[in-house]
VEXMI-495631 format. One record per residue (C-alpha): residue in three letters; x, y, z. Coordinates in steps of 0.5 Angstrom, whole numbers, padded with zeros to 4 digits, always signed. Last residue first. Layout:
BEGIN
ALAXYZ
...
END
This chain:
BEGIN
UNK+0097+0117-0201
UNK+0098+0112-0207
UNK+0094+0106-0203
UNK+0088+0110-0201
UNK+0086+0114-0208
UNK+0087+0106-0210
UNK+0082+0105-0206
UNK+0078+0110-0206
UNK+0078+0108-0215
UNK+0075+0101-0213
UNK+0070+0104-0209
UNK+0067+0109-0213
UNK+0068+0103-0218
UNK+0064+0099-0214
UNK+0058+0105-0213
UNK+0058+0104-0220
UNK+0057+0098-0221
UNK+0051+0098-0215
UNK+0047+0103-0218
UNK+0047+0100-0226
UNK+0045+0094-0223
UNK+0039+0098-0218
UNK+0038+0101-0225
UNK+0037+0094-0228
UNK+0032+0094-0223
UNK+0029+0100-0223
UNK+0029+0099-0231
UNK+0025+0091-0231
UNK+0019+0094-0227
UNK+0018+0099-0231
UNK+0018+0096-0239
UNK+0024+0095-0242
UNK+0026+0096-0249
UNK+0027+0105-0248
UNK+0032+0105-0243
UNK+0037+0100-0245
UNK+0041+0104-0249
UNK+0040+0111-0244
UNK+0042+0106-0238
UNK+0049+0104-0242
UNK+0049+0110-0244
UNK+0050+0113-0237
UNK+0055+0108-0235
UNK+0059+0110-0240
UNK+0059+0116-0238
UNK+0059+0114-0231
UNK+0065+0111-0232
UNK+0069+0115-0236
UNK+0068+0120-0231
UNK+0071+0116-0225
UNK+0077+0114-0230
UNK+0078+0122-0231
UNK+0078+0123-0224
UNK+0083+0117-0223
UNK+0087+0120-0228
UNK+0087+0127-0225
UNK+0089+0125-0219
UNK+0095+0121-0221
END
């Protein structure tokens, strides 16, 4: 279970980073900041979900 959880988190981060990189060139600074905020929120949500899953399994 633990390995799966870590793999899922790593995958999510990679996808997030890839999405961020793909979008970067098309934005000026202001929108970039907004998007980064959204990306970070999504990452945090994923971490929360993963943490909840872990605590349920224990």
